[in-house]
C-alpha positions in Angstrom: 0.0 0.0 0.0 1.5 3.4 -1.0 1.9 6.1 1.6 2.7 9.8 1.5 4.6 11.4 4.4 3.9 14.9 5.4 5.7 17.1 7.9 3.7 19.1 10.4 3.9 20.3 14.0 1.6 20.8 17.0 1.6 22.4 20.4 2.9 19.1 21.7 5.6 18.6 19.2 6.7 18.2 15.6 5.9 15.0 13.7 5.2 13.5 10.3 2.0 11.9 9.1 1.9 8.9 6.8 -1.4 8.7 5.0 -2.8 5.6 3.3 -4.8 5.8 0.1 -7.8 4.6 2.1 -7.5 7.5 4.6 -5.7 5.8 7.5 -2.8 7.7 9.1 0.2 6.9 11.1 2.1 9.4 13.2 5.9 9.5 13.5 7.7 11.8 15.9 10.4 14.2 14.6 13.7 12.3 14.4 15.5 15.1 16.3 13.1 14.9 19.3 14.8 13.1 22.3 11.5 12.9 24.2 8.5 12.8 21.9 5.2 13.6 23.5 2.8 10.7 24.3 0.0 13.1 23.2 0.9 12.3 19.6 -1.0 9.1 20.2 -4.3 11.0 20.2 -4.0 12.2 16.6 -4.8 9.2 14.5 -8.1 8.2 16.1 -9.4 11.7 16.5 -9.0 12.8 12.9 -12.2 11.2 11.6 -13.9 10.6 14.9 -17.7 10.6 14.8 -17.8 13.8 16.8 -16.3 15.8 13.8 -18.6 18.6 12.6 -19.0 17.8 8.9 -21.5 20.4 7.7 -22.6 23.9 8.8 -25.3 23.6 11.4 -27.8 26.0 13.0 -29.6 25.5 16.3 -33.2 24.8 15.4 -34.8 27.4 17.6 -32.5 30.2 16.3 -33.2 29.1 12.7 -37.0 29.1 13.2 -37.4 32.1 15.5 -34.4 34.3 14.8 -31.8 35.7 17.1 -32.5 36.3 20.8 -31.6 35.0 24.3 -32.4 31.4 24.8 -32.0 28.8 27.6 -32.3 26.1 24.9 -28.6 26.5 24.0 -26.9 23.2 24.7 -30.2 21.3 24.8 -31.6 21.6 21.3 -31.0 19.8 18.0 -29.2 21.4 15.1 -30.3 21.7 11.5 -27.5 21.2 8.9 -27.5 23.8 6.1 -25.3 24.5 3.1 -22.4 26.9 3.3 -24.0 29.7 1.4 -27.0 29.8 3.7 -24.9 29.6 6.8 -22.7 32.5 5.7 -25.6 34.6 4.5 -27.4 34.1 7.9 -24.2 35.0 9.8 -23.4 38.1 7.7 -26.9 39.4 8.1 -26.7 38.9 11.9 -23.3 40.7 12.1 -24.8 43.6 10.1 -27.9 43.7 12.4 -25.9 43.7 15.6 -23.5 46.4 14.4 -26.4 48.6 13.2 -28.5 48.3 16.3 -25.9 48.0 19.1 -22.5 49.0 17.7 -19.3 47.0 17.4 -18.8 46.9 21.1 -21.7 44.5 21.3 -19.6 41.8 19.4 -17.3 39.8 21.7 -14.4 38.1 19.8 -13.8 35.2 22.2 -11.0 33.4 20.5 -8.5 31.8 22.7 -5.5 30.7 20.6 -4.8 27.0 21.2 -6.5 25.7 18.0 -3.4 25.2 15.9 0.4 25.6 16.1 0.3 27.2 12.6 1.4 30.8 12.2 -1.1 31.6 9.5 -4.1 29.3 10.4 -4.0 30.6 13.9 -7.7 30.9 14.7 -7.3 33.8 17.2 -5.3 35.9 14.7 -7.7 35.1 11.8 -10.8 36.0 13.8 -9.3 39.2 15.3 -8.1 40.3 11.9 -11.6 39.8 10.5 -13.4 41.6 13.4 -11.0 44.5 13.2 -11.8 44.8 9.5 -15.5 44.7 10.4 -15.1 47.7 12.6 -13.8 46.3 15.9 -15.1 44.2 18.8 -14.9 43.8 22.6 -11.7 41.8 23.3 -10.2 39.9 26.2 -6.8 40.3 27.9 -4.3 37.9 29.5 -5.0 34.1 29.8 -6.6 31.6 32.1 -3.1 30.0 32.6 -1.4 33.2 33.8 -4.1 35.9 34.3 -2.8 36.8 37.7 1.0 36.8 37.1 0.7 38.8 33.9 -0.8 41.7 35.8 1.3 41.3 39.1 4.8 40.8 37.8 5.2 44.2 36.0 4.6 45.8 39.4 7.2 43.7 41.1 10.0 43.4 38.5 8.9 45.7 35.7 8.3 43.0 33.0 6.3 39.7 33.2 8.1 38.3 30.1 11.5 38.6 31.8 10.3 36.0 34.3 8.0 33.9 32.1 10.1 33.8 28.9 13.7 34.4 30.0 14.0 32.4 33.2 17.4 30.8 34.0 18.2 28.1 31.5 18.3 24.4 32.4 22.0 24.1 31.6 22.7 26.9 34.1 20.5 25.2 36.7 22.0 21.8 36.2 25.6 23.1 36.6 25.1 25.4 39.5 22.0 24.7 41.6 22.4 22.8 44.8 18.8 22.9 46.0 15.5 23.5 44.2 12.5 24.5 46.4 9.7 23.7 44.1 6.3 25.2 45.2 3.8 23.2 43.1 6.6 20.9 41.9 8.0 20.6 38.4 5.2 18.5 36.8 6.8 16.6 33.9 3.4 16.0 32.3 3.1 19.6 31.3 6.6 20.1 29.7 5.5 18.3 26.4 3.4 21.4 25.5 4.6 24.8 24.2 2.5 27.3 22.3 3.3 27.0 18.6 5.2 23.7 19.0 8.5 22.3 20.0 10.7 20.1 17.9 13.2 19.0 20.6 11.7 18.4 24.0 14.6 19.2 26.3 13.0 19.4 29.8 12.7 15.7 30.4 16.4 15.3 29.7 17.2 18.2 32.0 15.2 16.6 34.8 17.1 13.4 34.3 20.4 15.3 34.5 19.3 16.9 37.8 18.6 13.4 39.1 22.0 12.1 37.9 23.8 15.1 39.5 21.9 14.5 42.8 20.6 18.0 42.9 18.4 18.4 46.0 14.7 19.1 45.6 12.2 20.1 48.2 8.8 19.3 46.6 6.0 21.4 48.0 2.8 20.0 46.8 -0.1 17.8 48.0 0.6 15.6 44.9 3.8 13.5 44.7 3.3 13.2 41.0 4.1 16.9 40.7 7.8 15.9 40.5 9.3 13.0 38.4 9.8 9.9 40.5 13.4 9.7 39.4 14.2 12.8 41.5 14.8 11.9 45.1 12.9 14.7 46.7 12.1 15.7 50.2 8.3 15.8 49.9 6.4 18.5 51.8 2.7 17.9 51.4 1.0 21.0 52.7 -2.7 21.7 53.1 -3.8 23.0 49.7 -3.8 26.8 49.2 -1.4 27.3 52.1 1.9 27.7 50.2 2.0 31.4 51.2 1.9 30.6 54.9 4.8 28.2 54.4 6.7 30.8 52.4 6.1 33.4 55.2 7.3 30.9 57.9 10.5 30.3 55.9 11.0 34.0 55.4 10.5 34.7 59.1 13.1 32.0 60.0 15.7 33.5 57.7 15.2 36.9 59.3 15.0 35.7 62.9 18.1 33.6 62.6 20.1 36.2 60.6 20.3 34.0 57.5 19.1 36.6 55.1 21.3 38.8 52.8 20.7 42.3 54.1 23.2 43.8 51.6 21.2 42.4 48.7 18.0 43.7 50.1 19.4 47.2 50.6 20.9 47.5 47.0 18.5 45.5 44.9 15.0 45.8 46.5 12.6 48.2 48.1 10.1 47.6 50.8 11.9 44.7 52.7 11.5 46.6 56.0 7.7 46.8 55.5 7.6 43.0 54.8 9.8 42.3 57.8 7.5 44.3 60.0 4.5 42.3 58.8 6.4 39.0 59.4 7.2 40.1 63.0 3.6 41.0 63.6 4.0 44.7 64.0 1.2 45.5 61.6 -1.5 43.0 62.8 -0.2 41.5 66.0 0.5 38.0 64.5 4.0 36.8 64.2 4.4 34.7 61.0 7.0 32.3 62.4 7.4 28.6 61.6 5.0 27.6 64.4 2.3 29.9 63.0 2.9 28.5 59.5 2.8 24.9 60.7 -0.6 25.4 62.2 -2.0 26.6 58.8 -0.1 24.4 56.3 0.2 21.2 58.2 4.0 21.0 57.9 6.0 20.4 61.2 7.6 23.7 62.4 11.0 22.1 62.8 10.9 20.9 59.2 10.1 24.4 58.1 13.1 25.8 60.1 15.4 23.1 58.8 14.4 23.8 55.2 15.1 27.6 55.7 18.5 26.8 57.1 19.2 24.4 54.2 18.1 27.1 51.7 20.5 29.7 53.2 23.4 27.2 53.1 22.9 26.2 49.5 22.8 27.8 46.0 19.0 27.7 46.0 16.4 28.2 43.3 12.9 29.0 44.5 10.3 28.1 41.9 6.5 28.6 41.8 4.3 26.8 39.3 1.7 28.7 37.3 -1.0 26.5 39.1 -0.4 28.3 42.4 -1.6 31.6 41.0 -4.9 30.1 39.6 -6.5 30.4 43.0 -8.2 33.0 45.1 -5.5 35.5 46.1 -3.2 33.9 43.6 -1.0 37.0 43.5 0.4 36.1 46.9 2.3 32.8 46.2 4.2 34.5 43.3 4.9 37.6 45.4 5.9 35.7 48.5 8.1 33.3 46.5 9.9 36.3 45.0 10.3 37.9 48.4 11.7 34.6 49.8 14.2 34.4 47.0 15.2 38.0 47.6 15.8 37.3 51.3 18.3 34.6 50.3 20.1 37.2 48.1 20.8 34.9 45.2 18.7 36.5 42.5 20.9 37.0 39.4 23.4 34.4 40.5 23.8 31.3 38.3 21.6 28.5 39.7 20.0 30.6 42.4 17.2 33.1 42.7 13.6 32.8 41.5 11.7 31.0 38.8 8.1 30.9 37.7 6.7 28.1 35.6 9.3 25.3 35.5 7.2 22.3 34.7 4.2 24.5 33.7 5.2 24.8 30.1 7.8 23.1 27.9 9.8 26.3 27.1 10.4 27.5 30.6 14.1 27.0 31.2 14.6 26.1 27.5 17.7 27.5 25.9 16.5 27.3 22.3 16.7 30.4 20.1 14.5 33.4 20.8 13.5 34.2 17.2 10.6 36.3 15.9 8.7 33.9 13.6 6.3 34.8 10.8 2.9 36.0 11.9 -0.4 37.2 10.4 -1.0 40.9 11.0 -4.3 41.4 12.9 -4.7 45.1 12.2 -6.0 47.6 14.8 -9.1 47.2 16.9 -11.0 50.5 16.9 -13.0 49.4 20.0 -11.1 49.9 23.3 -13.5 47.9 25.5 -12.1 44.7 27.0 -12.4 42.2 29.8 -9.9 40.1 31.7 -10.3 36.8 29.9 -11.8 34.9 32.9 -14.6 37.4 33.4 -16.7 36.3 30.4 -19.7 35.1 32.5 -19.7 38.3 34.6 -19.7 40.3 31.4 -22.6 38.4 29.8 -24.7 38.3 33.0 -24.1 41.8 34.3 -23.9 44.3 31.4 -23.3 47.8 32.6 -21.8 46.7 35.9 -18.4 48.2 37.0 -15.3 46.1 37.8 -11.9 47.0 39.1 -8.8 45.9 37.3 -5.1 46.9 37.9 -5.9 50.2 39.4 -8.7 51.4 37.2 -12.5 50.9 37.0 -14.1 49.5 33.8 -17.7 48.7 32.7 -18.9 45.5 31.2 -20.4 46.0 27.8 -23.8 44.7 26.6 -22.8 41.8 24.4 -25.3 40.7 21.7 -23.1 38.4 19.6 -20.3 36.1 20.8 -18.0 34.9 18.0 -15.6 32.1 19.1 -12.9 30.4 17.0 -10.1 28.3 18.3 -11.1 27.7 21.9 -13.5 25.9 24.2 -14.8 28.1 27.0 -16.6 25.1 28.5 -13.2 23.7 29.2 -11.4 26.8 30.5 -14.1 28.5 32.5 -15.3 27.8 36.0 -18.8 27.1 37.4 -20.2 25.7 34.2 -23.8 25.9 35.5 -23.3 29.7 35.7 -21.5 29.7 32.3 -24.5 28.0 30.7 -26.8 30.8 32.1 -24.4 33.4 30.7 -24.4 31.7 27.3 -28.2 31.9 27.3 -28.1 35.7 27.3 -26.7 36.9 23.9 -28.8 37.1 20.8 -26.4 34.9 18.9 -23.4 32.6 19.6 -21.2 31.6 16.7 -18.5 28.9 17.0 -15.9 27.6 14.5 -15.1 24.0 15.5 -13.8 20.7 14.1 -15.6 18.7 16.8 -18.9 18.7 18.6 -17.5 20.1 21.9 -19.7 21.6 24.5 -18.9 25.1 23.1 -20.3 24.0 19.7 -23.4 22.5 21.4 -24.1 25.8 23.2 -23.9 27.8 20.0 -26.5 29.0 17.5 -24.3 28.7 14.3 -21.6 26.1 14.1 -19.1 26.2 11.2 -17.0 23.1 10.6 -13.3 23.9 10.5 -10.3 21.9 9.3 -7.7 20.4 11.6 -4.0 21.0 11.1 -3.6 17.8 9.0 -6.1 19.1 6.5 -4.4 22.4 5.5 -1.0 23.9 4.9 0.8 26.3 7.2 4.1 27.4 8.9 4.7 26.1 12.4 7.1 27.0 15.2 7.0 27.9 18.9 8.7 30.1 21.4 12.3 28.9 21.6 11.6 26.2 19.1 14.7 25.0 17.2 12.9 24.7 13.8 10.4 26.4 11.6 8.2 23.6 10.2 6.6 23.5 6.7 3.2 22.1 7.7 2.1 20.1 4.6 -1.5 19.0 4.1 -1.6 15.3 4.9 -5.3 14.5 4.2 -8.3 16.0 2.5 -10.7 17.9 4.7 -13.3 15.8 6.5 -16.8 16.4 5.3 -17.4 20.0 4.3 -14.9 21.5 6.7 -13.2 24.7 5.6 -10.2 26.7 6.9 -11.0 29.6 9.2 -9.5 31.9 6.6 -11.8 30.6 3.8 -14.8 31.0 6.1 -13.9 34.5 7.2 -13.0 35.6 3.6 -16.5 34.5 2.6 -18.0 36.6 5.3 -15.8 39.5 4.5 -17.0 39.3 0.9 -20.6 39.5 2.0 -19.8 42.4 4.3 -17.9 44.4 1.7 -14.3 44.2 3.0 -13.0 41.1 1.3 -10.1 43.0 -0.4 -8.9 44.4 2.9 -9.1 41.0 4.7 -7.5 38.8 2.0 -5.3 41.5 0.3 -6.0 39.4 -2.8 -4.1 36.3 -1.5 -5.1 32.7 -1.3 -4.1 30.8 1.9 -1.0 29.3 0.1 0.0 32.8 -1.2 -0.3 34.2 2.4 1.9 31.4 3.7 4.6 32.1 1.1 4.2 35.9 1.6 4.7 35.6 5.4 7.7 33.3 5.1 9.3 35.6 2.4 8.7 38.7 4.4 10.2 37.1 7.5 13.2 35.6 5.7 14.2 39.0 4.3 14.3 40.5 7.8 16.1 37.4 9.1 18.8 37.6 6.4 19.4 41.3 7.3 20.5 40.0 10.7 23.2 37.9 9.0 21.4 34.5 8.8 21.3 32.2 5.8 17.7 31.3 5.0 16.5 29.2 2.1 13.9 30.6 -0.3 10.3 29.4 0.1 10.4 26.7 -2.5 13.5 25.2 -1.0 12.1 25.5 2.6 8.8 23.9 1.6 10.5 21.0 -0.2 12.8 20.3 2.8 9.9 20.5 5.2 11.8 22.5 7.8 14.4 25.1 8.5 16.7 24.7 11.6 17.0 28.0 13.3 20.3 29.4 14.5 21.1 28.4 18.1 20.9 30.7 21.0 23.0 30.9 24.2 22.9 27.8 26.4 23.6 29.4 29.7 21.8 32.5 31.0 20.4 33.6 34.4 17.3 35.6 35.2 18.2 39.2 36.2 22.0 38.6 35.7 22.4 42.0 34.1 20.5 43.7 36.9 22.6 41.9 39.5 25.8 43.0 37.9 24.8 46.6 37.5 21.5 47.7 39.1 22.1 51.4 38.2 23.1 50.7 34.6 20.5 47.9 34.0 17.6 48.9 36.3 14.3 47.1 36.3 11.2 48.9 34.8 9.6 49.4 38.2 9.1 52.8 39.7 12.1 52.3 41.9 14.2 50.4 39.3 14.5 47.6 41.8 12.6 44.5 42.9 9.5 45.8 44.7 9.0 43.5 47.8 6.5 46.2 48.7 4.8 48.1 45.9 3.6 51.6 46.6 1.7 51.4 43.4 -0.3 48.3 44.4 -0.8 49.6 47.9 -2.2 52.8 46.4 -4.9 50.9 44.7 -6.4 50.2 48.1 -7.5 46.6 47.3 -8.2 44.6 50.5 -7.7 41.4 48.5 -4.3 42.4 47.3 -2.3 44.7 49.6 1.0 46.3 48.8 3.3 43.4 50.0 3.0 39.6 50.3 0.4 38.5 52.9 -1.5 35.5 54.1 -5.1 35.9 53.0 -7.5 33.0 53.9 -9.4 31.8 50.8 -13.1 31.2 50.8 -12.5 27.5 50.0 -9.8 25.6 51.8 -9.8 23.0 54.6 -9.9 25.8 57.2 -13.1 27.3 55.9 -16.5 26.9 57.5 -17.8 25.1 54.4 -15.2 22.3 55.0 -17.7 20.8 57.5 -20.1 20.0 54.6 -17.4 19.5 51.9 -14.4 18.1 53.6 -12.4 17.1 50.5 -10.2 19.6 48.7 -10.3 19.2 44.9 -7.2 20.0 42.8 -8.3 20.5 39.2 -4.9 20.5 37.5 -3.8 20.0 33.9 -4.2 16.6 32.4 -1.4 14.3 31.4 -3.3 12.7 28.5 -4.2 15.7 26.3 -3.6 19.4 25.9 -6.5 21.1 27.8 -9.6 19.4 26.3 -8.1 18.8 22.8 -8.6 15.4 21.3 -10.3 14.0 24.4 -11.6 11.3 22.0 -8.1 10.3 21.1 -6.6 6.9 22.1 -4.3 8.2 24.8 -7.0 10.2 26.5 -9.6 7.5 26.2 -7.2 4.8 27.6 -6.8 6.8 30.9 -10.6 6.9 31.5 -12.1 4.8 34.3 -15.5 3.3 33.4 -15.5 5.7 30.5 -15.1 8.7 32.7 -12.3 11.0 33.9 -10.2 9.4 36.6 -10.2 11.0 40.1 -7.3 10.2 42.4 -7.8 9.9 46.1 -6.0 8.6 49.2 -7.0 5.1 50.4 -7.9 6.6 53.8 -10.5 8.8 52.2 -11.7 5.9 50.0 -12.1 3.5 52.9 -14.1 5.9 55.0 -16.6 6.2 52.1 -16.7 2.6 51.0 -15.0 3.3 47.7 -12.8 0.8 45.8 -10.5 1.2 42.9 -12.5 1.5 39.7 -15.8 2.5 41.3 -17.8 5.3 39.7 -18.1 8.1 42.2 -20.2 11.3 42.4 -18.2 14.4 43.4 -20.4 17.4 44.4 -20.8 20.7 46.1 -23.4 23.6 46.0 -22.5 24.4 42.3 -23.1 21.0 40.8 -21.8 17.5 40.5 -19.7 15.2 38.3 -19.2 11.5 37.9 -15.7 10.1 37.7 -13.8 6.8 38.1 -11.9 6.3 41.3 -8.1 5.6 41.4 -6.6 5.0 44.8 -3.1 6.2 45.5 -0.9 7.0 48.5 0.9 9.7 46.4 -1.6 12.3 47.5 -2.2 14.0 50.8 -5.2 12.6 52.7 -8.2 14.9 52.4 -7.2 15.9 48.9 -8.6 14.6 45.6 -7.2 15.3 42.1 -9.5 15.5 39.0 -7.8 16.9 35.9 -9.5 19.4 33.6 -10.4 18.7 30.0 -13.0 15.9 30.0 -15.6 17.1 27.4 -18.5 18.6 29.3 -21.5 16.2 29.2 -24.3 17.7 31.3 -27.6 16.6 32.7 -29.4 19.8 33.6 -31.6 19.9 36.7 -34.7 22.1 37.1 -32.7 24.7 39.1 -30.1 25.0 36.3 -27.3 23.1 38.1 -25.7 20.3 36.2 -24.3 16.9 36.7 -21.5 16.2 34.2 -21.5 12.5 33.6 -18.0 12.6 32.0 -16.1 14.2 34.9 -15.4 17.9 34.0 -14.2 19.5 37.3 -15.2 23.0 36.3 -18.7 22.2 37.2 -17.4 22.3 40.8 -14.9 25.2 40.7 -15.9 28.8 41.6 -16.2 31.6 39.0 -14.7 34.3 41.2 -11.6 36.4 40.5 -8.2 36.0 42.1 -8.4 39.7 43.2 -9.4 43.2 42.1 -5.9 43.6 40.9 -5.8 40.9 38.2 -9.3 39.5 37.9 -7.5 36.2 37.2 -8.9 32.7 37.0 -9.3 30.7 40.3 -10.1 27.3 38.8 -7.4 25.2 40.5 -9.2 24.5 43.8 -12.6 23.8 45.3 -14.2 22.2 48.3 -16.2 19.0 47.6 -17.6 15.8 48.9 -17.4 12.4 47.2 -19.6 9.3 47.4 -19.8 5.9 45.6 -22.5 5.7 42.9 -25.0 2.9 43.5 -27.4 1.6 40.9 -27.5 2.6 37.2 -25.3 5.6 36.2 -26.1 7.8 33.2 -24.2 7.0 30.1 -21.6 9.3 28.5 -23.2 10.9 25.4 -20.6 13.5 24.4 -18.6 11.1 22.3 -21.4 11.1 19.8 -22.8 14.2 17.9 -25.9 15.9 19.0 -29.2 15.3 17.1 -28.8 16.6 13.6 -31.6 17.4 11.2 -31.8 18.4 7.5 -34.0 21.3 6.4 -36.3 18.9 4.6 -36.9 17.2 8.0 -38.5 20.3 9.5 
């Protein structure tokens, strides 16, 4: 049987596709990849899965009665229509909303994980289209880092300096003696990088740390947050209490004279205010190791011993992104930075502070930092925006004010939601509330390859191609290669590229020329590459022309430096290389943040008790602390129907991990279907018992496709195990308005009798117009 081999890439790595004449495919990792992602195993079975959207579809009620709010979204059958009718309907609705309510009433909700391609990047395509249409209400920041992206500029002047230029793994391997890893360094996450990665280097770096015998203090309720090969000292705190532990460590350093006062005086501002808080001068509470132990459940002597070990070693303090996805999520990042500053090792090789090691594959990577080709989006004439995690607030409370980073803004009145390249019913919290929010607009439009929950809650669903069904350019941050992404198979059903869909709409709305600039998709790809290569050659690099690049399938980018240290230039010359903060230094206390007057985010690191943690009043009713972390078997919710993701299910549902003590007290055995619930709703999941988790904690990863049974009061039971039914839709603080989807208080019980079947792995009811 003859096969064609096509190069491509993805957010989880570069690979080649071998396609049979009969449509079957095989996936081969890139030969230069030392640690290919297991997520590649999801690709073959998902390509033509029965959940693919094969034709344009319109919700029956919207088609029959026209646009308007509807609680039937997510519950009603769809009517398949041809492309011309779908685009005509959508173009007319866009015109109506603009004429009656203005461009501010359109929300461009794309969230850019759909493809690693530089041209067929759904977010860029949609935003370019909506800018040409006259603008739209936009979103800022991300669910992953919504808190840190706002906080870090106040502390160190630049979020990217920490998030994109952290100390390299070679530097850490050669110089670090102790890593204190708050949230661990979860290896499951390092296979993913936005835009792709050709050589996965972090697994090898972690192996080298183990070979060198670098000490690691793992601070997490989950032992799996660090590879088993690393012989770690495991601190398993009460969830959401990392800040109390950091403050106890900081107090020990100060009380025992183990801090670096000279560093604090020269490189920071506000350490004396922080020290006064630790000593209890501001609130009468001394934040010593005994105080911390009572909150976080770690023995006080272990806390003191760890502080002494940190002071005696070249120590790297790291904080995962997960720790800022909680209520008061600013505090773990701020307190971790302050703790590192007290040690005085910021800017020294192997020491200092890091944020995100194990949260994303390119944190610590020493690949090249190269500007890659990108599609210009144009300018948005509408200035209205929301922090990305506040979509339900916006839809439910138009006209309400909200605080954000020192200013007050107003939620717009959204009449049309246009989503391409994302799945809000994966990312967002309190999905019962999100369903109510999605019932409010006049129209919801979704571009999707699959019948996800977002597609099922739309009015107009337009089938889009996957990466394998189109051509593109691919490459990620610090990637070693630019990949020529060849089309491997023909589009499934009537699926079209986002570009083709939006060009058809632009033609109907009289700005096709401005949107397409007269180019086909292939001509755009060649244009973007050629434009980039000219600039790249000016910098002294040798770059093949497009035809040569396309035939080769890839271009290996020039290497970057292997060894670099976060803030090394600032450390060497703080006057000549100041930080972009008001003081030019690290702001342990920020006068700017203090001036905002936010009680939920004061001007220096503090312990603030969250609404949901084991010390809260609600813990009497809901005694288990849920950690809803990233999955190991897929990227977010992508390809949940793929083989790797499906194989990890238990009884066809997402697996929930719990300690045998918690299982025994509830009569639960390994493999049982269990019901997890709180006041917001409930989910079904399959029980997996493990001692590698703190008692009283359960872990249910995000990303199971939302499969709701809706009760009369609007609350839902997700029969497939999506934990965001249970998490709270509240902001981290008034400063950032970030996502808090990592934690929730819940209870768990064994299911008895028949359990509802999983239905989301089949398409919703689909009608033809002739059936009406």
